[in-house]
N, C-alpha and C positions, 0 to 999 in steps of 0.2 A: 093713962100716958103713952102715949105713940112713939114707938120707936121707928126713926128714919133707918131706911134701908142705905147701907153704906155705899152700896154702888151707884145708888141713885145720885147721893149726896156729892159723889165724886164726879159722875155726870154732870152733875149742872153746876158744880163749881169750874169744869172744863171749860176753856173759851172756844166760842164760837168760831166757824171756819173764816169768817169774815175779820174774828178780831186776831185770830192766829196768821191770815194772811197778811196783815199790816206787820205783825213780829218778823214773818219771814222776807217779808220785801226788805226789812233795814238789814237783814242780816248779809255781810259780805260774801259767804260761800253762796247764797241763792244770786247775787249781783255777778259773781265771776263765771256763775254757768251759764246765765241771761247774756255775759258780754258777748261771745262768739256769734250768737244768732242777731243780736241788735246791731253788732258792726257788720253783719251781712246785709242787713236791712238798709242799713244806712248807705252801705256802697252799691249794693246791686251785683249779680250773679256776673255779668260781664267785664266789668274794670276789675274785678277780684283775679278772674281770670286772666286777665291783660296784665295786671300784677304780679300775678304765680309765673307768667312765658317772660316777664322783667327779671324774675329773680332767678329763674333759669337760665338765662342769658348771661347776667353777672355771674354765675356759677359756672357755667360752661367755658366762657371767655378768660377766667383768673381762675379756677381751682379746679375745676373737674370736669372735661369733657363729654357731655352725653352721648353726642352721636344722632341724636333724634332726628334733626335735618339733614344730616348725609344718608341716614338710612331713608328718609321719605324720598329725597331726591333719587336714589338708586333705586328703590320700588316704582317710582313714577316713571323712570326711564324705561324700565322693564317692561311696565304695562303700557308705553307707548309703543315700544318695539313690537310687541306681540299684538297689539291691535291694529297700528299703522306700519306694517314693514314695508308697505310700499309708495310711501308718501316721503318723498325727499323733500319736501317743502318744510317740513317740521322741523328740520334740524337747521336748515341756514337761517332761517327767520324766527325760529324757537316759538312758534305756535303754539306747540304745547305746552311750554311753561309759562308762557306769557298771555294764551288766551283761554286754552281747553282748562288748564289746571285751574288757574283761579276762578272760571266762571262754573266750573262744576263746583270747588268748595263753595262759592258762595251760595250758589244753587242748592245743594246740597243741605247747608244752613240753614238756609229759610224754610225748608220743606220738613226737617229734622223738628225744627224749634216750633213750628207750625202744628204740627201733630202733637208734640210733647204738651202745648196750650191747649191742646182741644180736649185734653185729659180734663180740664177744668169744666166745660160745657157737657161732658155726660153725666153732669152730677145735676143738670138742671130739672131733670126730670122728677115730680112729684113723688115721694115714697108712697104715698096710699095708691097711685096705679102701678107700681112694681108689686105691693103686696098683693091688689088682686092676682095680679101674674104669678106671683110667688104661688098664691093659693093654689091657682089652675095648673101650676105644674108638679105642686104634691099629689094631686087629684089625678095627674093623667099616670100613663104607663111606664113613663120613663120616672116618673116620681117613685114608682115602686123600688127601686134599683139604687136609688139614690138617697142616703141618710138624711131624714128630714134636719137633724140638726146641721148637718152640713149647710143646707141650703137657707136655714134662719141664719147661720154665722154669717154667711155672705150678704144677706139681706142686714145685716146689723152693720156691717162694715161700709157698706151702701149707705146707711141711713146717717152714720156719723160722718163720712164723706160730705153727705149732701148739705149737713148743718154746717159743716164748716165751707162748704163752698157759699152757701147763702152769706154764711155771715161775712167772708172776704172779696164775695163779688162787690166791685164799686159801684157799679150802676145796677139798680133794680130789675132792669126789664133786660132781656138778652136778644140779641141780633137777630134779624129777624129769617136769616139764610139758617139758624137751628131749628126753627119748625118749618122751614118750606124748603123741600128738597129741591125742587126748580131753581129757586134763588142761590141755594148751596152749589149746586151744577153750574150755575151762570158764575160763579165769584170762582171756581177750581178753573174754567175755561177763561177767563179773564187774568188769572194769576199765570196760568200755564205759557198764555200768551205774552204776557210781561216779562215770564223769567227767559222765553226766547227773545224779545227785544233787548233785554239786560245782556245776554250771551254777547249780541250783534255788537252792541255798546263796547263792551270790554275789547270785541276785537279792533273797533278802531281808536280806541284808547290805545291798544299796543303797539299799531301801525306807527301813531303819532309820539308814544316813547322811543320806536326802534329808531327814529329820526335824531335822537338823542344819545345814540351811542350807549344805551343802557347795556349793564353789565348782564349778558343771559348764558353765559356761558359756564365760566370758570365762578358759581354761586355757591359753593359747598362754605367758603370761607362767611363765617357769622357777622353780623355788622357792628359794631362799637355798643357797648351798653346803655351810652348816652343817647344814640341817633334816634334809634324808635320812639322815646317819650317824647322828645325835641320833635321830632317829624309828626308825631301823633297829635299833638297840643296844633300845628301850624294846619294840619288836615282837618282837625276837626273844628278849627275856626274857619277854616275856607269852607267846610261843608256847612256848617250854620249860616254862613254869608250868605252862598248861594241859594241855600232851602228858604231860609228865613224870607227874603222879600218878595221871589215869587208867589208864597204861600201866603204873605201878607196883603200883597197886591190882590192876591185872588179871593179876599176875603172882606177887601175895601174898596168898594166904587170909587172914582174918579170925583173929587170935591176940593175947595179950597181948602179944607183941613189937610188934606191928604199929604203925604210928606213927597211921594213919587210925583205927585201932581205939580208942586213948585219947582220941582228941576227939570220936568220934561216938556216937551210941548204937549198941550192938549191934546192933540189927536192921536199922537202915540201913547200917551196916559191911557187915553179910553180903549184902544187898540189892545195893549198889553192886559188892560183888565178883564176886558170880554175875553179875550183867548185864554188866560189863566184862569179865571172863574167858569168858563165852560169845561177847561179840561179838568177841574177840581172837584166840579159838581159829584160825579161819579162816586167817587170816594167818600162824599160825606152823605150818602143818601138815606144811612141810618144813623143814629147817635151812639147806640150801643157799640160797643169796639168786639171785634171777632181776632184773633192773631195770625190767622191764615189770610184774612182778608187784605192786610197791611198794603198789598201793592195791589188791590181792588181798586184800578182808577184806568183813568184813560190813558192810551199809548204815548200821548204828548207829556201826560203828569209823571209818567215813568221817567220818560227821559229827564225831564226840565227839573222834576222836583226831587227824584230818588238817585237816579244812575251818575247826572251829571257833576251835583254836589259830592258826590263819593269819589269821585273819581278825577275832579280836578287837583286837589292837594297835593294826591302822588305824580303827577304831570307837571306841577308848579314846581315843587322841589327837585326832580328831575332837569328841567329845564336851567334852574339856579345852578345848580350841581355841575352838569353840563359845561359851564363858563368857568370853572374853578380850574386852577393847574392840578396836575396829577401828583400827591395819591389823594387829595381834599377830594376830588372828583367822584373817586371811587368810593371815600368815606361816607360822603354827604348825599350820595345819590340814592334812587331808590331801588331798596333792595327786595328781591322777591319773597322772602319770607315774612319781612312786614307789610308788604302789598296783601300776600294772601291772609294773614292776620286781619288786617284792616277792613278787608272785603267782607271776611266772615263775622268781624265782629259788628258792622255794620247792618248785617244782613239780619241778624241775631237781634238786634236793638231796634230795628225796625217792627219787627214782630212782636217783641215784648211789651213795645209802647203802646201796641192795640188789643193786649189780651182783656183788658176791661178788667183782671184777676188781680187782685193785690195778694203778694206772697211774700213768705222772706226772702225771696231770691230776687223778686222786681217788684219794682213799683209802677204802674202806668198813670197813676194820676193826673200827672202834668199833661200828659196827651190824651187823656179820658175826659177832663175837664175843656178841653179844645173842643172834642167831639160834641160834648154836652152843649155848649154856648156857638159854635159854630154856624148855625142859622140867623143869629142876631148879632149884625156887626157891631153892634153897640156895646155889646159884653162879650164878643170872641175875644180869647187869650190865649197866651202860649204857643205862638206861631213857628219858633227857632225849637233848634234840639238841644242845644249847650243853653239857652236862656240868656245870654249875654246880650244879643240885638233886642229879644224882649224887653231886656232892662232897660236898655238905651230909648224905646220908644214907648216904654210905659204900657206894654202890654205883656210882663209876667205876674201871675197871680202867685198870691199866697197860701191859698186855699188848698191846695196839694200838699206842701210842706207842712201844713197846720194838720191834715187830715192825717199824713203819714204818722206824724209824731204822736196823735192822740191814738192811732192805730197800734203803734208799737207798745204806750203807756199800757192798753188796754190788753195784749199779749204777754207783757209782765205781771199785769193782776190776774189773767188765768191762769200761769204758771203756778202765782203764789196759793190760788186757792185752790188748785190740783196738789200740791203739795201740802196745803192744809189740810184736804182731807184725808191723805194718805196718812198724816201726823194723827191725826183725830180719830179715824175710823169711820167716821161721818160722812155719808155720800151727799155731793151739792145738788143744790135744788137746779129746776130747771134755768133760773135766772141767772146762778152762777155757773152754768156751764155756757151760757149765752153773753159772757161778758163781751166780747170781740163783735164790733159793732162799724159795718161801715155808713159814711153818711151820703145822702142822696142829694144831689145838685141838682136832678132831673126835672122836666118840666114837659117838653113835647119830644117824642121818641123818632117819630118817623117822617121825612120831609115828602110829603103827599106831594108836591108839584114836580118832583124829578121823576 
C-alpha cells in the first residue's frame, strides 16, 4: 500500500491560478483596489486634471485661497521685466500676458507631452537585437568595470516594458519615422514650423480680443467657479463644430449624397474639397500614429483644422460678454487663466490622440481608428473631437469604445492572475502573463501615392 505525500495532496487540492483569479475578481477588496485605475481609464488624464483644477478653484474662492495664480502672474511679470526691459509695447497692449505666455505654455505642453509619448516608441526594438548588444557590452572593456548583474537587470526591465508595449500598442505597425531618421527629421521641421505659425495666430487672436476691451491688467482675481465649466463646454462644442466639418469635407469628395454639396454651389463645394483634401493629405501619409506628429501637417491645415477651432470659442464668449453690462461683462468675459488652461489642454489632447498607445492615462483608440480607415472614404469614421457631430452624421464608430472596455476587462483579469500567483506561490504561464491584447483593425499601412 503506497503512502501519498501530504504535501503533494495539499498541492493537488489547491485551486489553480485561473480558479483563484475567478474568486479574487468577486472580492470587494479587489474591486475597490481596481476602482481608481478603472476610473482613470474611463475619464482620461486631461479631463481629470481639469476636474482637479476646478476643485482647486472652488476651494480657493470659498474656503482657502492658495495663491497659485497670483504667484504665477508675479513670476511671469518678473520674467518679462528681466528679458524685455526696453520694450514698452509689452505693457500697454499686454502682449506678454496675451500672446507670449499663452503661446509658450501651449508650445511647451505640446513638446513635453510629445517627448513623454515617445517613451512608448523606445520599446519597439526587438529584445533579441538588444540581447546581442548586451552580450557585446559584457565582452567589451567597459563591461569589465560594470557588474554583469546590473546589465542583466537593465535588460530584464527593458524586456518587461517591451512586452507591455506590444500588448498595449493599438496598431501592430509603427510609424515609419521611427525607423527612418530622415522622415523623423522631416516631421520635426514641419512641427517646428507649425508651432511658429501657431504663435503668430495667437498674436492675431489677441489683437482681436483687445478690440473687445478684455481685462488684461487686473487679472489676479480668479473667475467664478461656475464660469470655466460653462465656457469650457461652449468652447469644446465650437471646437468640434469648426474642426469636424473641414475635416469631414477633406475626406469626402463632392457627390449628390454629400451634406455640404446640397447646401453649397457645386463650384464652391468642389473648391472646398480640393483645398481641404490637399491640405490634409500630408497628415495622413501613414496610418500608424506618432504623438509628436500630431501637428505634422501643411500650414493651411494647422491654421484651419488645429488653431482656428481652438481659438474661436474664447473669442466668441468674449465678444458676447462685451455686450453685457458691468459686472456681467467681467464675470463672463474670457479670463486669462481659463484661456491658458484651455490652450494647454488642447495641445496635450492633440498629442495624446495620436500616440497609438493605449494606457490607463489615455485612450487614443477613437482617432487611431480614423487614421486606419482614412484612406477609404466609404469606411472612414471619427472626424470630430467630441463625437457629437459624428453622431449627427452617422460617422461615429462604436469599435473604440468596445475595444477600450475589452482592454479594461483584460487588465482586471491580469491583475487578478498576478494576485492569484502571489497567494498560491505558483508562477504564471506565458499565456497568463499576456492576457492583455489589443485588437488589430489595420489593413494597408502606408499610402504610397502621397
